[in-house]
N, C-alpha and C positions, 0 to 999 in steps of 0.2 A: 454476601451470599456465598455459601459453600455448597458445591455439588459433589456428591459421592454416589458410587454405585457398587454393586457386587460384581464379582468377576464372571458370574454365570449369566446374569440377566441385566441388561442396561436399564435399570430403574433409577431415574434422576430424582433427587430430593432437594427441595429448596429449604435450607435450614436457616431460620432467623436468629439473630443475636450473635454474640461474639464467640460463643462456644458451640461446637458441633461435634457429634459423634457419628462415625461411619457405620452404616448398617451392613450386616453380612447375612448370608443365607446358609442354611445347612442343607446341602444337597448330596444325595447318595450317601448319607451317614458320614459325611466328611465336611469339615468347615473349610470353605474356600476363602482365599484372601480377598481383600477389598481394594478398591481404587477410589481416587477422589480427584476433583478439579476445582479450581477457583475461577469464578466468573466464566470467561470464554477460553480459558486455557485448555491445553490438552490434558487427557487423563494421565495421572501419575502412574508410576510402576506399581506392581502388586504389593499390598501391605498386609503382612501376616498379623492377625490380631489374636492369636492363641497363646502368646508368650507373655505371662505376667512378669512385670518388671522391665519390659522392653521400653526403650525410649530412643528417639532419633528424630531426624528431619525428613519430611516428605516434600519433594520439589515438584511444582507444577509450572510449566513454561507456557507463556502466551506470546506467540510469534508476532501477532498483530501489534500489540502494544510494547513488546520488548521487555515486559516485566517477568521476573522470576519469583513466583510465589513460594516461599519457604514456610512450612507449617511444622511446628513442634508437636510430636505425637508421643504420648506416654500412656502405658497400660499398667493398671494396678488393680488389686482386688478391693472390693467394697468391704466395709467393716463387718457385714454379715457373712462374708466369705462365700456368697452364692453367685455373685455377679462380677464380671470384669468391667471396670470403668475405663473408658478410653477418653482421654483429655486431648483436645486439639487447641493449640494456641498459635498466634503468629510468632514466628521465630524472632523477628525484630519488633520491639514495641518501644514507643517514644512516650516519655512521661514529662510533664511540665510542672515542676514544683516552684516556679517563680510566681510573682504577682502580676506579670504582664504576658501578653501573647508572644510566642516565639515562631519565627518563620524560618524554615530550613528546606534544603533540597540536597540531592546527590551531586557529587562532582561530575561535571559534564552536562548537567541538566539545568544550569542557571538560566537559560533563555526559554525554557519550556515549562517546567513543573516547579511550583513552590507550594509547600504545605504549611498551613497556619495551625498551631495548636494553642488552645486557650489554657489559662491557668487551671491546675488540678485536673487536666484532661489527659486521657490515655488514648493513643492512636496506634494502629498497626502500621508497620513500614514494609512496603513491598519494593525492594530494590529493582531498578531498571537494568543495572549492569553489574559486573563482577568487581568493580573498583572498591566498593564498600567504604567510601569516604563521604562525609557529610560536611555541609557548610551552613552557617547561620547568617541571616540578613537582618539588618536593623536600619530604621530610618535615620538618615544623616542630615547634612546641611543642605540648604537651598541655594541653587546657583541659577540666576536668571529665571527665577520663578519655577524652576524644576528641582525636585528633590533627588539628591544623589544618595543612593543607599550605601551603607557600609557593610562589607562582607568580612566575616571572621576568617581565621585560618581553617584549612581543611583538617578534619580529625577522623581517625579510623573507627570503625564499629565492629571489626572482626576480632578484636582482642580486648581484654579488660584493661581499663586505665581510668585515671581521673585527670582532666585537663582544664586549665583556665584559658578561655578564649578572650583575646583582646577585642573590645568593642569600641563604640564611638565615645570620644571625649573622655578618655581615661577610665571608662567603665569596663567591667569584665563580667563574663558569664561562665559558670562552672558546669562542665558536662561529665557525667560518670557513666561509663560503659561496664556492665557486669553480666555474668552468666556466659552462655554459649557452649558449655560442655555438659553439665548436668541439668541445665534449665535453659529456657529461652533467654535471648539477649535483651536486656533492658537498657535504654538510652535515656538517662534522667538529666534534665536541666534544672539546676538549682542556683539561687543567688550566690554571688561570691562571698565567702566568709574568710576570716583570718586563718591562715594556715593552708589555704587551698593552693596558693602559688608555689611552684617548685622551690624557689629560693628568694631570699632578700639579700642583695649584694650591698655591702657597706664598705666604703673607701675612707678610712681614717688616716691615710698617708698624708704627709705634709707637702711632698713635692711630686709624688708619682700619680700619673693618670692611668687608671685601670680600664682596660678594654676586655670584653668577653663576648663570646658568640657560641651558638650551637654548632656541634661538629658537622662539617660539610656545608654550612650556610655562609653566605657572603655578608649577611647583615650583621653589623657590629655595633655594640653599645659601649660608649665611653663614659666613665665616671670621673669627674674631677675630684680633687681632694675634699674630704668632709661631705661627701654626697652619697646617697643610697637610693636604691630603686628596687621595686618588686619585679621579678623577671618571670616570664612564662615562655614557653617554647615558640620559636619562630615558625617551625613547621612540625606540628605534632605527629605527622605521619612518618617522619624520619627518626633516626637513632637519637635518643634523648640523652646526650652527653654534652656537658658544658666545658668550654676551654677558656682560659684567661691568659692575659699577657699585659705588658706595659704598652702604652700608646706609642706608636712609631718604633717599636722594638722589632728588629728583623729576625730575631732568633725564634726557635720553635716555641709554641705556646705550652702551657701547663694544664693538665686535667684538673677540673674542679671536683673535689670529692665531697659531694653534697648528699650522699646516701646515708651517712652516719656521722657521729661526732668524730672529728679528726682535727689535726693541726700539723703545720709544717713550716718550713722556712726555705725561701729561694733567694740565692745571691744573684743579683742582676746589675746591669750597668744602665744608669738612667740615660735615655737618648739625649744627645746634644749637650752633654756635660763634659767640657774639657777645661783644663787649667790655663793659666797665662802662658805657659810654655808653648802653646800652640792652639789655634782655633781654626774654624772653617773660614773666617774672614781674613785672618792674618797669614794664612798659608801654612805649610807644614812646619812642624817643630816637634819637640819632645812633649807630647801631650799626655796627660794623666787623666784617664777617665774615672768618673766618680762611681764607685761601687756602693751598693746599699743592699741591706737585707729586707726582704718583704716577708713579713710574718702573716700567715693566714690561719684562721680558725673557723672550723665548721661546727655549729652547735644549734640547739633548738631553743627558740624563744616562744614558750607556749607550744602551739602546734606549728609554728612557722620556722622553717629551716633558714638559717642565716649563714652567709659566707662573709667573714670579716677580714679586712686587710689593714695592716698597719706597719709602720717602720719602727715602732716602739716595742722592744722585746718585753718590757715590764707590763705594758698594756695588754699585749697578747697573752701573757701569763695570767693576768687578772681575769681576762675574759674566759680563759680555759678553766680557771678555778672558781668562777662565779657560781657554778652549779654544785660545787662540792659542799658536803654537809657532814657533820659529826654523827657518828653512829649513836643512836639512842637506845637500841635494843639489840642484843646479840644472844642467840641460843645455839647450843651445840648438843648433839645426841649421837651416841655411839653404842650399838648393840651387837653382841656376838651372834645372836640369832633370834628368830621370832617365828612362832607357829600359830596358824589359825585353822580351826576345824569347822567344817560345814556339816551339821547334823540335822537330819530330818525329824519330823514328828513321830516317826516309827522307831526312834532311838537307834538309827543306823547312821554311821559316819559315811558321808558321801565323798568328801574330798578333804585333803589336808594340804594347805599352802604353807610352805616353809621358806624362811630367809636364813641362810647360813653363811658362815665365813669359809673361805678356802683354806686348805691346810697351809701352815706357815712355810715359807720358802727359805731353805738354808743354802747358802752359797759360800764358796771359798775362793779367795783371790791369791793364787800361788805365784803368778808371773807379774803381777803389778799393773796389768793393763786390761784384764778382763775377769769377770766373775763367772764361775762355773757351778752349776747346780750339783749338789751332792746326791749320791744314790739314795733310793727310797729307804733302804734299811738303815743307813747311817743317819739320814735326816729324821727318821722316826725315833731313833734312840736319843738323838740330841734334843728333840722336842720334849720327849718324856722326862729327861733329866732337867731340862730348863723349867718345865711347868712345876716340877716338884721342888724348885728352889735350890737346886744344887749349884755350887760355884764352879764345878768342873764335871766333865763327863769322861769316864774311863771305862773301856771295855777290853780287858786283858791287854793284848798287844796290838789290837786292831784299831781302836778309836781312842783318841785323847784330845780333849778340847778344854780351853779355859774360858768361862763365860765372863769373868771380870775384865780381862783384856781383849776378849773376843778374838782369840788366836787358836788355831788348830795345829796340832803337831802330827797326828796320824788320822787317817791314811794319807792326807795331803797337807803339807805345811803351808800356812799362809793365813791371811786375815779372814775372819769369819763374819758373816752377815746374816741376820734373820729378818725377813720381811713378812709382816702380818697385816692383813686387811680385815677389819671387822665386817660382819654380815651387813649391817646397815650403818651408814655414816651420813650425818645431816648437819649442815651449818646454815644459820639464818641470821641476816643482819638487816636492820631497817633504820631509817632516819625520818625526818619530816616528810620528804618527798621521794626517797629512794628505798628500794627493796632489793636485797641480794639473797640468792639461795644457791646452795651447792649440795647435791645429794649423790651418794653412791650406794648402789645395791649390788653386793658382791655376787651372790648366787640365789636364784629364785627357782623353786621347784614346786609343781602342783601334782599331787598324787591322786589317783583314782582308788578310793578305799572300798569300793563295792566288791562284794563277792563275785567270782567268775568274771573279773575284769579282763578284757583282752589285752589292754595296755595298762599295767599298773601305774605307770608314770605318764602323766598327760603332757606336762611342759617342763623342760629343763634346758639349761644352756648347753649348746654343742661345744665340744673341745675346740680351742683355737688352733689354727694351722701352726705347724712347728716354726715356720719362719717368722710369724707374727709373735709367737710366744718367746722366741729367742731374741727378737729385736726390742720388744716393748715390755716383756714380762707379763705376769698375770694381769688381766684387765677386768674391771667390774662388769657385770652383766648389763646394768643400766647405770648411766651417769647423766645427770642433769645439772646444767648451770644456767642461772637466770639473773638478769639485771633489769630492773624496771623502774621507771621514773613517772610519778603521778603528781600533777598539780591541779587539784579539783577547781580552784578558783579561776584557773585559765582553761578549764576543760581540756587539759592536756594529759594524754596517756601514751607513754613511749616504752616499748620494749627495746632496750638498748642492745641486749645480748641474750639470746636464748639458744642453747644447743643441747640436743638430746642424742646421746650415743647408745646404741642398742647392739649388743653382740649377737652373733648367730645363735639360733636356738631350734629345738625340735618340738613339734606338736604331734602327739599321738592320741587319737580320740576314737572311741567306739560308740556305737549307737546307744547302748545301754546307759553310758555315762551322760550323753547329751540329753536323753529323755528324762533321766533322773534329775539333772540340774534344772532343766526347763520346768519340770513338775514342781520342784522346790520353790522356785520364784513365782510361778503362776498361782500357787496356793496362798501366797502372801500378797497377792494383788486382787483388788476388787474387780469382779467381772461386771462389765457394763451391760445394762439391760438391752435386749434386742430392739426395743422401741427407740431407745436413745441412739443405737447404732444406725437404725433406719433413718432417723431424723438427721443424723450427721451426714449420711450419704445423700439425702435430699438437699441438704445445705450446700454440698459441693456442686451439685448439678445446677443449683440456682444462682451460683456466683456469677457476677458480671466480670468483664475484662478488667475494670478498674479495681474490683475487689481482689482478683487473682494477682494482679501486678503489685498491689499494695504490699503483699508479702515478699515479693521479689525485689522491689525498689529499696534502695538503701538510703538511710538518713545519715547526716554528718555529725550527729550529736554523740555517738558512741564509737567513733573511729579510734583505732589504735595505730600509732606509727611504729613500723617494724624496721629498726635499723639493721638488725641481723637476726634472722630466724632460720634455724637449720635443724632438720631431722636427718639422722644418718641413714645410709642405705641399710636394708634389712635382708638377711638371708635366713630362710625358714626351711626346715626339713619336715615334711608333712607325711604322717601315716594315718590311715583311716580304715575302719572296719565296721561293717553293718552287723557284726555279732555283738554279744554282750547282753546281759539280762538287766532290764531297768527295774528300779525299786520305786514304785509309785505310791503316793500317799492317798490317792483317790482314784476310783475306777473311771475309766474312759468309756464314753458311750460307743456302742458297737454300731457301725454303719457298713453298708456294702462297700463303699469306697475304702474305708479303713481296712476291711478284711482283705480286699484285693491287694492293696498296697503292702500290708503286712506279709501276705503270702509271697509277693514278688521279692520284697526285701529279705525275707527269710530263706529264700531258695536261690533263684537265679541272681538276684541283686547282691547277695552276700559274696558271691564269687566274682562278679564282674566289677564291683566297686571297691575292691581291696587295694589300698595303696600302702607303700612302705618306703619311707625315707626318700620321698620325692622332693627335690631341691627347687625352691622358688626364690627368686631374687627380685627385690623391689628397690628401685632407684631412690636416691635421696630427695628430700623436699627442702627448698630454700627460697626465702624471700629477703631481699635487701632494699632498703630505702623506699618502702611503699606504705601507703596509708590504707588500712582496711578496717571494716567492722568485724566484730567477733563472728557474726554470721558468715561473712565473706571468707574469713580465714578457715572456718570449719568446712565450708563448701569447697574451698580450694584443696584442703587436705583430703576430703572425701573423693573428689574428682581425680586427684593425683593418684591415690592408692587404688582406686577403682580401675583407672586406666592401666596401671601397672599390673594389677591382678588379671585383667582381661588379656593383656599382652602375654602373660605367663600361663594362660589357661591350657595351652597345648602341653605343658609339662605334666599336668594332671592326667591327661589322656595317655601320654607316652610313658607314664609311671605306673600303669596298672600292672599288678602282678600276673594277671592272666595272659599278658603278652610279654612277660619277662622284664618289664621296666627297662626298655632300651635306652631311655634318656639317662638313667642312672649308670648304665654300662658305659656309654660314651663319656659321661662326665668323669667317671673313675679312671678310665684309660687316659683321658686328657690330663687329669691331675698327676697321674704317674709319669707321663711324659714331661710335665712341667718340673716335677721334682728331680727327674733325671738330669736336667740342665741346671736347675737352680741350686741344688745342694752342693755339687762340686764347685760351682762359681762362688757360693758363699764361703765354702771352706778354703778356697784358694786365697781369699782376702785375708784370712787369719793365719795361714801358714801351711807348709807341706803336709804335716801330719793331719790337720783338719781337712785338707783337700782329699786325702785318701779316705778319710771317714765319710766325707760328703759323697764321693763316688759310690761307696758301699751303700749308703742310705738311699741314693738316687736309684741305683739298680734294684735294691730291695723294694722300694716304693713302686717302681714300674711293674715288676713281676707280681707284687702283691695285689696291686689294683687291677691288673689285667686278668690274672687268674681268679681273684676274688670277685671281680665284677661279672665275669662269665659264669662262675659257679652260682653267684647270687641270682642271675637272670634265670638259669635253669631251675634253681630251687623255687623261685617264684612261680614259674609255669607249672611244675609238677605239684607244688603245694596247692595251687588253685584247683587243679583237677582233683586232687585228693579231697579237698574241702567239698567240692560238688558231689562226689560220691558219698561222702559221709552224711550230707544232707538228704541224699536219696534214701538212706536207711530209715528215715523218719523216727529216729531214736535220739531224743534229746540227751539222755545220759551218755550215750556213746560219743555224740558230738562234743559234749562238755569235756569228757575225759580226753578225747583226742586233742582238743584245743589246749588244754593244760599241758599235755605232753609236748605239743609243738612249741609252746612258749619256753620250755626249758632250754637253757644254753650251757651245756657242760663246758668246762674250762680246757679240756684237752681232746685230741682227736679220738683216742680209743673209747673214751666215755661217750662221745657223740655217736660213733658207729654202733656201740652197744645199745644206745637209746633208739637208734634207727631200726636195729634188728628187733627190739622189743615192740616197736610200733607195728612192724609187719606181723609178728606173732600175735599181738593183741587183736589185729584185724581178723585173722583167721579164727582164733579162739572165740571171739565174741560173735563172729558170723555164724559159726556152727552152733554155739550155745543159744543164740537168739532164736533158732528154729523151735527150741523147746521152751525157753523162758518167756518169750513174747506172748504165746497163747495163754500161758498160765497167768502172767501179769495182767493181760487184758481181761481174762475171766474174773479175776479178783476185783478189778475196778469197774467193769461194765457188764459183767455177766456173759450171756451167750453171744451177744453182739460183739463185746470186747474180745471174746475168744477167737472169733473168725477174723476180726481186725488184726489180732496178734499173729494169726497164721500168715496173713498177707505181709505184715511187717517182718516176720521171721524169714520168709522166703526172699523178700526183697533185700534184707540184710545179709543173707547167705551169699548174695552176689556182690553187693555194694561194699560191704565192710572189708573183705579181703582185697578187693581192688583198691579201695582207699588206703589200706595198709601198705600195699606195694608202692603207690605213689608217695605216700608219706615217708617211707623208708628212703626212696630216692631223693626226695626233697631235703630231708634232714641230713643225708650224706653230703649233698652239694652245699648245704648251709654250713656244715662242719668244715668243708674245704674252704669256703669263703672266710669264715672266722679265723682259720689258721693262716690264710694267705694275706689277709689285709693287716696292715700295720697301724697300730694306734687305735684299734677298735675297743671301745669301752662299753661296759655293761652298767646301766643305771638301775638302781633298785629304789623301792619306796624308802622314804626317810624313817618310817616306823610302821609297825604292824597296825592294821585297823583297830580303832578304839572299841573297847567293850563297854556298853552302857547298861546298867541294871535298871530296868523300868521302875523298880520299887524305890531305889535311892536317887534316881535321876543322874544328871551329869556331875561327875566327880573328877578330880585330877587324874591325868592319864597314868595308867599302870601297864607297863610293858608285860609284866607277868600275866595279868588278866587278859590282855590282848592276845598273847600267844595261846592261852588256854581256850579262849573263845574261837580262835581260828582253828584249833584242833577239833573242836566240836563241829564246826562248819564243814570240815573236810572228811569227817567220818560218814560213810555211806552216802556221800554226795549231799550232805546236809539234811539227812533224814531226821535225825534227832533234834537238830537245831530248830525245826519248825514247832516242836512241842516243849522242848526243854530249855532251861536257862542255866548257863554255866555257873559253877560254884567254885571249884578248885581242881587242880591237877598237879601231878608230880611224876618224875621219872623213877622207875622202880627196877630192881633186879640187876640192871646193867649200868655202866658208867657212860655209855654213848647215847643215852636217851632213845634207845631202840624199843623200849616198852614203857607205856604211860598208863597211869591210873587216873581216870577222869571222873569227877563227881559233878552231877547236875542236880537240879531240884526234883528230878523225877527218877533218876537211876544212877547206877555206878557201873563204869565200863573199864575193862582192861584191853588195851589195843597194842598191836605190834606194828612196827615199821615195815612197810611192804616195799621192797627194792625193785621188784619186777615190774609192777604196774604203777608204782609210786603211790603215795597216800598211806592209809592206815587200815589194817585188818583187825576185826573184832575177835578177840579170843573168847571173851564171855561178857555178857551184859545182864545185870540183875536190877529189876525195878525196886525202888526203895520200899514200896509197900509190901514187897515179898520178903523183906528181911525180918527175921524173927529174933527176939531176944535182944541182947545188948552186945555190940561189937567189942572186941578186946584187942589190945596192942601189947605184945610181950615177945621177948626173944627175937626181935627184929622182924616180926610178922604182924600184919593187920588181919584179924580173923573175924568172921561173922557167919551166921547161918541164914539160909533163905529157903522159902518154899519152892518146890519144883513147878507146881501149877497154882494158879490163883484159887482154884476150887478146893485145894487140899486142906482139910480141916485139922489133920493130925500133925501136931508139932513134932512128933518123934520121927517123921519122915523128912525132916529138914536136911538140906545139903550143906556141908561145910565148905567155906571158901577161905583160902589163905593167900595173902600177897606178901612176898618178901620185900622188905625195905631196909637197905643197909644203913642208911643214915638215920640215927635215932631222932634227931630234930625233925626231919621230914616225916618220920613215922608219927610222932606226937601231933604234928601239924595236920596231917591227913585225918588222924583219928578225931581230932577236935571238930573239923569241918563235917565229917561224916556223922558224928554225934549230933551236931547242930541241925543238919538237914533232916535227920530222922525225927528229931523233936518237932520240927515244923510240919513234917508229913503226918505224924501221929497226933499233932495238936496238943503236945504236952509242954 
């Protein structure tokens, strides 16, 4: 029986069955928390039930019986997304998977409480004390007509483990404890199976007696020669470490390495072995003790770990090599690069995933003891000459190198070395029972290819720290090594070695990209009917405790033994923005909730939830010498990284731009202080000259990080305020133009300050012009109602746009100071311009030229013509610096000029194709045609002449052919 009540009114409910949900009341338009109690216990603390995804333990204490009722509570949404489902389960549940009844109790309760669980039964466990150790009782022998029960060892239930319990007459019982972090704790009793015991100890020595014991335990087991025994822990509640020694040997014992395959040799003196020169009986003399080598081997026999002892070196070698097999298949793959595009049904490229190699590293060894990287200019020249197949590289009197002998003469004489790592490197080997895999992924980058993307690059490796790069050289972004042994006939599956190394990386996501990717995958998934969802929810409600635990209880048929399983620590730099325009393939249903959420996210939420380069660290995950199922391993991974993310959640709060990212400021100053001491120390190891360079680098790093961090914090605060004022203008065009300008990062300080001044002037100009343009624009779109809306938007923009311009100018100025002060700051760009896809021809090989032309069309008049026109061709005309472009679409021809003040392109003239009369001509370096001034003009003699000067004759012919082709399509000829 479970008793629960609301916090406002003490209404007690008697809930039957194993699953119960607490009822809450809505009072005064506010959801109050609930409380609960078990049997006659006291009421628990208040339980908030309004947070979906919340899970935890509710404690109810009963002072009369001394029991502590612990209940697992989990809140999740139903499949219909209309109701929150609250699941209550006992935190400790006992499952009997044996064929006989099992009797158990807690430590300290042997004289009072014993619980009997029948086969295939599931019972809740309510501990009486905080010891959390259990013991199992089994009928034993009869003594004078009375039965003396046999008790097992105590075993803990507060942590996950698998333990074999010694029972009566050489029998055993296996207990598995799982869960406790992301799910309730299940205590499952199963029959003993081969492989459950921690180790089988085999003594194949001829003269040595082997003794072994658990660390800290006085109980010792002695094996005579040619004897073996299955061993389980004497006290499962203590540290599970095994030590071995020779019988009657007084020297320290040796640790038994039973967590993975291993081998070793120990030189020992056999106790009581002395020669005829002296003995214990005949008195002192020149005695010679007998030394011997004890070889030990740790290996797996099926699922059973074996610790093997012998004095025969050849036998030990045979045991070690017994599992060795010849390779039957070997595969090798090496790719310089690989690219994958994600394209929607609207012929829009959403994302581009690229795997690329890092630039080759050129080093010179002039002193014979260390390699030094060449300067970028020299390395680039050498690589260019090397790729073109030259035997030597000579650049006047500055550079000279011989690729045959790999020697450099200038600028530094010494041995030359080139290091190249392909983008993807993969090696695979397999035999009858073994599988080996080694993979390296040098650089991975995911680009956001959508128009108006806040962050064009979503994921990319962050640069390695200088000290790591200098010590270890360039490292792959991802490296995986795996060794696996599978013996199906013995139901054996062992991961002998698995290590995943992941370098630090940056994740920069905006709302538009997330919604677009989610829409892409949801359109390719079948939507479940609402009736099926409702039946699924009803099915969860009607589950019994046995059905619920069946999914949590583990079976021993699919267990994997992990000798060494390691995932490296992860450092992530997170940036997030609620801006960005989604590109959806189907319309979403409008609801009041959606409208309210969209309004909040588009105004206040956009400012409050902006993150930039927030550093999050996740600790490593490792398992050694454990046996888990695949489900348990996945649960352990999820719980580990979930707990790490929760511990680091404060970083996200302290990394908000609206408060200046104080966490990032403290981190940068700390890094600068670390470099101030590390760089000189590292230089002092190499020599006096390097010590001086280290001091300079350390001081530069400290000043750069201190000044850059402070400037970055101020830039974040002022930038957030400027964004808020830009949203108040209610003008999407202005917000888009402002965002594009804020994303620009000039390479020098003067250009940055010039851009900041332009932002200030743009705010004033657009604020004043909006008073006139907004009413006109509103009248054209919505008539009289739109006219008055435009007046309101114009007056609001008259105030908000200049203020936003002031804060943007300050923010960009501080950001320029930050980029100038920080050392090693890199700028990451898209791997390529977003793909252009012609709907008539479909997906074709990527063309960089077409991609640039389509991007030009999208940037003219903020994509005004891109909504109706399809790109055909473009080319630079009149100038050599691409400052003027002629663009041809399927609807019109445009001449545009580069705008350096507000960025983008200005239209010099635009002519619809159906206005062109006659046949265009190309002669004397000019493209000429005539067009009507107005569509209604019927007189051909009033046509206007247009001429475009094109210096390159080949470009002129190429433009003329495309213009002629689109005119034929428009005229239907």
